[in-house]
BATOR-787786 format. One record per residue (C-alpha): residue in three letters; x, z, y. Coordinates in nm, 2 decimals. Example, Ala and Ser with C-alpha at 12.3 -4.5 7.8 and 13.67 -1.06 7.14 Angstrom:
ALA; 1.23; 0.78; -0.45
SER; 1.37; 0.71; -0.11
REM end
This chain:
UNK; 0.43; -2.46; -0.43
UNK; 0.70; -2.29; -0.63
UNK; 0.61; -1.93; -0.58
UNK; 0.82; -1.62; -0.66
UNK; 0.65; -1.28; -0.71
UNK; 0.86; -0.97; -0.67
UNK; 0.76; -0.68; -0.88
UNK; 0.54; -0.90; -1.10
UNK; 0.58; -0.68; -1.41
UNK; 0.43; -0.39; -1.23
UNK; 0.06; -0.30; -1.21
UNK; -0.04; -0.49; -0.89
UNK; 0.21; -0.77; -0.95
UNK; 0.07; -0.84; -1.30
UNK; -0.27; -0.92; -1.16
UNK; -0.12; -1.14; -0.89
UNK; 0.06; -1.33; -1.17
UNK; -0.27; -1.37; -1.37
UNK; -0.45; -1.50; -1.06
UNK; -0.17; -1.75; -0.99
UNK; -0.18; -1.87; -1.36
UNK; -0.56; -1.92; -1.32
UNK; -0.47; -2.14; -1.02
UNK; -0.26; -2.36; -1.24
UNK; 0.08; -2.22; -1.12
UNK; 0.37; -2.12; -1.33
UNK; 0.50; -1.84; -1.11
UNK; 0.85; -1.69; -1.11
UNK; 0.85; -1.31; -1.16
UNK; 1.15; -1.13; -1.00
UNK; 1.17; -0.78; -1.14
UNK; 1.43; -0.51; -1.22
UNK; 1.24; -0.42; -1.53
UNK; 1.24; -0.61; -1.86
UNK; 0.91; -0.45; -1.97
UNK; 0.65; -0.73; -2.00
UNK; 0.38; -0.51; -2.16
UNK; 0.15; -0.55; -1.86
UNK; 0.17; -0.93; -1.87
UNK; 0.18; -0.98; -2.25
UNK; -0.12; -1.21; -2.23
UNK; 0.05; -1.45; -1.99
UNK; 0.42; -1.40; -2.06
UNK; 0.45; -1.76; -2.19
UNK; 0.30; -1.89; -1.87
UNK; 0.54; -1.73; -1.63
UNK; 0.92; -1.73; -1.57
UNK; 1.08; -1.39; -1.56
UNK; 1.41; -1.34; -1.36
UNK; 1.56; -1.00; -1.39
UNK; 1.70; -0.86; -1.06
UNK; 1.68; -0.58; -0.81
UNK; 1.53; -0.64; -0.46
UNK; 1.78; -0.40; -0.31
UNK; 2.05; -0.65; -0.42
UNK; 2.05; -0.92; -0.15
UNK; 2.28; -1.16; -0.35
UNK; 2.05; -1.14; -0.65
UNK; 1.74; -1.21; -0.44
UNK; 1.90; -1.51; -0.26
UNK; 2.02; -1.65; -0.60
UNK; 1.67; -1.63; -0.75
UNK; 1.52; -1.80; -0.45
UNK; 1.77; -2.08; -0.42
UNK; 1.82; -2.16; -0.79
UNK; 1.44; -2.19; -0.84
UNK; 1.37; -2.39; -0.53
UNK; 1.12; -2.13; -0.41
UNK; 0.92; -2.22; -0.11
UNK; 0.68; -1.92; -0.10
UNK; 0.73; -1.55; -0.18
UNK; 0.47; -1.29; -0.27
UNK; 0.65; -0.96; -0.21
UNK; 0.48; -0.69; -0.42
UNK; 0.78; -0.49; -0.54
UNK; 0.82; -0.14; -0.40
UNK; 0.92; 0.21; -0.51
UNK; 0.61; 0.42; -0.56
UNK; 0.70; 0.77; -0.68
UNK; 0.63; 1.13; -0.58
UNK; 0.97; 1.16; -0.41
UNK; 0.89; 0.87; -0.16
UNK; 0.52; 0.97; -0.11
UNK; 0.57; 1.34; -0.08
UNK; 0.53; 1.53; 0.25
UNK; 0.72; 1.82; 0.10
UNK; 1.07; 1.83; 0.26
UNK; 1.21; 1.97; -0.07
UNK; 1.08; 1.68; -0.27
UNK; 1.10; 1.38; -0.03
UNK; 1.38; 1.13; -0.07
UNK; 1.41; 0.91; 0.24
UNK; 1.73; 0.74; 0.13
UNK; 1.59; 0.63; -0.20
UNK; 1.27; 0.50; -0.03
UNK; 1.47; 0.31; 0.23
UNK; 1.71; 0.15; -0.01
UNK; 1.44; 0.00; -0.22
UNK; 1.14; -0.06; 0.01
UNK; 1.30; -0.13; 0.35
UNK; 1.62; -0.30; 0.24
UNK; 1.44; -0.49; -0.03
UNK; 1.20; -0.64; 0.22
UNK; 1.49; -0.73; 0.45
UNK; 1.66; -0.90; 0.16
UNK; 1.34; -1.10; 0.09
UNK; 1.32; -1.21; 0.45
UNK; 1.69; -1.30; 0.47
UNK; 1.66; -1.51; 0.16
UNK; 1.35; -1.68; 0.30
UNK; 1.53; -1.76; 0.62
UNK; 1.84; -1.90; 0.45
UNK; 1.65; -2.10; 0.19
UNK; 1.37; -2.24; 0.41
UNK; 1.09; -2.05; 0.25
UNK; 0.77; -2.14; 0.42
UNK; 0.55; -1.83; 0.36
UNK; 0.60; -1.46; 0.27
UNK; 0.30; -1.26; 0.17
UNK; 0.38; -0.89; 0.19
UNK; 0.17; -0.62; 0.02
UNK; 0.15; -0.32; 0.25
UNK; -0.08; -0.02; 0.25
UNK; -0.35; 0.16; 0.45
UNK; -0.09; 0.43; 0.45
UNK; 0.06; 0.27; 0.76
UNK; -0.24; 0.42; 0.96
UNK; -0.12; 0.77; 0.87
UNK; -0.35; 1.07; 0.89
UNK; -0.71; 0.97; 0.94
UNK; -0.90; 1.19; 1.18
UNK; -1.21; 1.19; 1.40
UNK; -1.50; 0.97; 1.32
UNK; -1.28; 0.77; 1.08
UNK; -1.20; 1.08; 0.87
UNK; -1.39; 1.34; 0.68
UNK; -1.69; 1.37; 0.67
UNK; -1.78; 1.05; 0.86
UNK; -1.56; 0.78; 0.72
UNK; -1.62; 0.51; 0.98
UNK; -1.44; 0.20; 0.84
UNK; -1.08; 0.16; 0.97
UNK; -0.99; -0.18; 1.13
UNK; -0.65; -0.34; 1.16
UNK; -0.63; -0.22; 1.52
UNK; -0.63; 0.15; 1.42
UNK; -0.32; 0.34; 1.54
UNK; -0.02; 0.34; 1.31
UNK; 0.13; 0.68; 1.25
UNK; 0.26; 0.68; 0.89
UNK; 0.34; 1.02; 0.72
UNK; 0.55; 0.96; 0.42
UNK; 0.87; 0.76; 0.37
UNK; 0.67; 0.52; 0.15
UNK; 0.42; 0.45; 0.43
UNK; 0.70; 0.44; 0.70
UNK; 0.89; 0.17; 0.50
UNK; 0.57; -0.02; 0.46
UNK; 0.52; -0.03; 0.83
UNK; 0.88; -0.11; 0.88
UNK; 0.84; -0.41; 0.65
UNK; 0.54; -0.53; 0.85
UNK; 0.74; -0.52; 1.18
UNK; 1.04; -0.68; 1.02
UNK; 0.83; -0.96; 0.89
UNK; 0.67; -1.02; 1.23
UNK; 1.02; -1.04; 1.38
UNK; 1.13; -1.30; 1.13
UNK; 0.82; -1.49; 1.20
UNK; 0.89; -1.50; 1.57
UNK; 1.26; -1.57; 1.54
UNK; 1.27; -1.81; 1.24
UNK; 0.92; -1.95; 1.20
UNK; 0.85; -1.80; 0.86
UNK; 0.48; -1.76; 0.80
UNK; 0.44; -1.39; 0.73
UNK; 0.13; -1.19; 0.65
UNK; 0.08; -0.82; 0.57
UNK; -0.19; -0.71; 0.33
UNK; -0.30; -0.35; 0.38
UNK; -0.48; -0.22; 0.07
UNK; -0.71; 0.07; 0.01
UNK; -0.64; 0.31; -0.27
UNK; -0.58; 0.09; -0.58
UNK; -0.69; 0.18; -0.93
UNK; -0.67; -0.02; -1.25
UNK; -0.50; -0.06; -1.59
UNK; -0.14; 0.05; -1.60
UNK; -0.15; 0.27; -1.29
UNK; -0.13; 0.60; -1.48
UNK; 0.16; 0.48; -1.70
UNK; 0.36; 0.35; -1.41
UNK; 0.27; 0.58; -1.12
UNK; 0.20; 0.90; -1.31
UNK; 0.08; 1.20; -1.09
UNK; -0.01; 0.96; -0.81
UNK; -0.29; 0.81; -1.02
UNK; -0.55; 1.08; -1.01
UNK; -0.85; 0.84; -1.07
UNK; -0.68; 0.67; -1.35
UNK; -0.60; 1.00; -1.52
UNK; -0.97; 1.09; -1.51
UNK; -1.06; 0.76; -1.68
UNK; -0.79; 0.76; -1.93
UNK; -0.86; 1.12; -2.03
UNK; -1.22; 1.03; -2.09
UNK; -1.11; 0.73; -2.31
UNK; -0.88; 0.96; -2.51
UNK; -1.13; 1.25; -2.52
UNK; -0.90; 1.48; -2.32
UNK; -1.05; 1.74; -2.08
UNK; -0.97; 1.68; -1.71
UNK; -0.94; 1.97; -1.46
UNK; -0.85; 1.90; -1.10
UNK; -0.82; 2.21; -0.89
UNK; -0.93; 2.07; -0.56
UNK; -1.02; 1.75; -0.37
UNK; -1.38; 1.69; -0.48
UNK; -1.52; 1.68; -0.13
UNK; -1.28; 1.42; 0.01
UNK; -1.36; 1.04; 0.00
UNK; -1.14; 0.74; -0.01
UNK; -1.19; 0.36; -0.03
UNK; -1.11; 0.24; -0.38
UNK; -1.02; -0.12; -0.46
UNK; -0.99; -0.24; -0.82
UNK; -0.67; -0.41; -0.91
UNK; -0.83; -0.74; -1.00
UNK; -0.95; -0.76; -0.64
UNK; -0.59; -0.70; -0.53
UNK; -0.47; -1.00; -0.72
UNK; -0.76; -1.21; -0.57
UNK; -0.67; -1.10; -0.22
UNK; -0.30; -1.17; -0.25
UNK; -0.36; -1.52; -0.38
UNK; -0.62; -1.60; -0.11
UNK; -0.36; -1.51; 0.15
UNK; -0.09; -1.71; -0.04
UNK; -0.30; -2.03; -0.05
UNK; -0.47; -2.01; 0.28
UNK; -0.42; -2.32; 0.49
UNK; -0.37; -2.10; 0.80
UNK; -0.33; -1.73; 0.88
UNK; -0.48; -1.65; 1.21
UNK; -0.37; -1.29; 1.19
UNK; -0.05; -1.13; 1.07
UNK; -0.22; -0.83; 0.90
UNK; -0.54; -0.79; 0.69
UNK; -0.72; -0.49; 0.54
UNK; -0.86; -0.51; 0.19
UNK; -1.10; -0.26; 0.04
UNK; -1.47; -0.22; -0.03
UNK; -1.59; -0.09; 0.30
UNK; -1.70; 0.25; 0.18
UNK; -1.53; 0.57; 0.07
UNK; -1.59; 0.73; -0.27
UNK; -1.53; 1.09; -0.38
UNK; -1.35; 1.20; -0.70
UNK; -1.69; 1.34; -0.81
UNK; -1.85; 1.00; -0.76
UNK; -1.57; 0.84; -0.97
UNK; -1.62; 1.10; -1.24
UNK; -2.00; 1.02; -1.24
UNK; -1.91; 0.65; -1.30
UNK; -1.68; 0.75; -1.58
UNK; -1.94; 0.98; -1.74
UNK; -2.19; 0.69; -1.74
UNK; -1.97; 0.53; -2.01
UNK; -1.84; 0.86; -2.16
UNK; -2.13; 1.11; -2.14
UNK; -1.94; 1.37; -2.34
UNK; -1.63; 1.36; -2.11
UNK; -1.53; 1.70; -1.97
UNK; -1.44; 1.65; -1.61
UNK; -1.40; 1.95; -1.37
UNK; -1.31; 1.89; -1.01
UNK; -1.28; 2.17; -0.75
UNK; -1.40; 2.15; -0.39
UNK; -1.20; 2.08; -0.07
UNK; -0.97; 1.80; 0.04
UNK; -0.63; 1.68; -0.06
UNK; -0.64; 1.65; -0.44
UNK; -0.26; 1.60; -0.46
UNK; -0.23; 1.96; -0.35
UNK; 0.05; 1.94; -0.09
UNK; -0.15; 1.90; 0.23
UNK; -0.50; 1.82; 0.35
UNK; -0.34; 1.56; 0.57
UNK; -0.39; 1.22; 0.42
UNK; -0.49; 0.86; 0.45
UNK; -0.83; 0.89; 0.30
UNK; -1.07; 0.65; 0.47
UNK; -1.31; 0.36; 0.44
UNK; -1.16; 0.01; 0.50
UNK; -1.31; -0.25; 0.72
UNK; -1.22; -0.59; 0.56
UNK; -1.41; -0.80; 0.81
UNK; -1.10; -1.01; 0.92
UNK; -1.01; -1.09; 0.56
UNK; -1.37; -1.20; 0.50
UNK; -1.38; -1.42; 0.80
UNK; -1.03; -1.58; 0.78
UNK; -0.97; -1.58; 0.40
UNK; -1.32; -1.56; 0.25
UNK; -1.25; -1.23; 0.07
UNK; -1.52; -1.03; -0.08
UNK; -1.45; -0.76; -0.34
UNK; -1.59; -0.86; -0.68
UNK; -1.59; -0.50; -0.80
UNK; -1.77; -0.19; -0.67
UNK; -1.70; 0.14; -0.83
UNK; -1.93; 0.11; -1.12
UNK; -1.83; -0.25; -1.22
UNK; -1.46; -0.17; -1.16
UNK; -1.47; 0.13; -1.40
UNK; -1.66; -0.08; -1.66
UNK; -1.40; -0.36; -1.64
UNK; -1.12; -0.11; -1.66
UNK; -1.26; 0.04; -1.98
UNK; -1.32; -0.31; -2.13
UNK; -0.97; -0.42; -2.05
UNK; -0.81; -0.10; -2.20
UNK; -1.02; -0.10; -2.52
UNK; -0.97; -0.47; -2.58
UNK; -0.59; -0.46; -2.55
REM end
């Protein structure tokens, strides 16, 4: 199948492209950026089309001119102003234009061009604040049936995209599936997502012999999925012969604390100076949050997904990738 990947030059998209190349595909990458640094190892095995997902005409042109029959929609705006819960920092208009309108443009192009399947990368943020037995300190794994009460504009637009895709599936017969990921870490996250990448900052500081001090958040736990497993999950959904459900969770099934992450880092860098304060909410704005463990049972049963990386092996692979680049 001729597959188009939006946001393929980003962190998550780059690993989707690698997995598709491993499958023998020559995917088309649709991205507003021209920076191919995250895909330098496979740049000759993909086709890059420059464009903005918020531009409906550009999206339709890319789909039609390349005879695309499946789309993996990874592109999204991930920045503090769309994830913030601070009314002085949040930018709902910006988030809507890129994330919500971009998803609408993808679905319209799919409808007009006869695209068979759209795989949509969502987030566990659609569940909103995690409380009760699912939250701290119990972390009972969250299933796809958990109530959806997103907090930030980013999470709201992700849920909007899910509902919109389900509508297009009912009305126009497009095969649409939403993939809800746990907290993702991996090479490139710190450079592209900056202050949102706390785990990546800890690791990169250790690699660069820089002291890390995080004021609070050491007691909270969150499910962490390594970015290679993200690429694997997306391609499993893309190539599945059937999709019995319209949404799937992906994670490891357990929640890790920042302190546990720091221990995994210090196993490789014993001299690393890492100080993490107590409490919840390491971003510092609110103790409200989406920290949880993810139940990936549906993905295991329907798609054959198992995470290849636990915390220790993920950190080791991360370091190996960075040091070998």
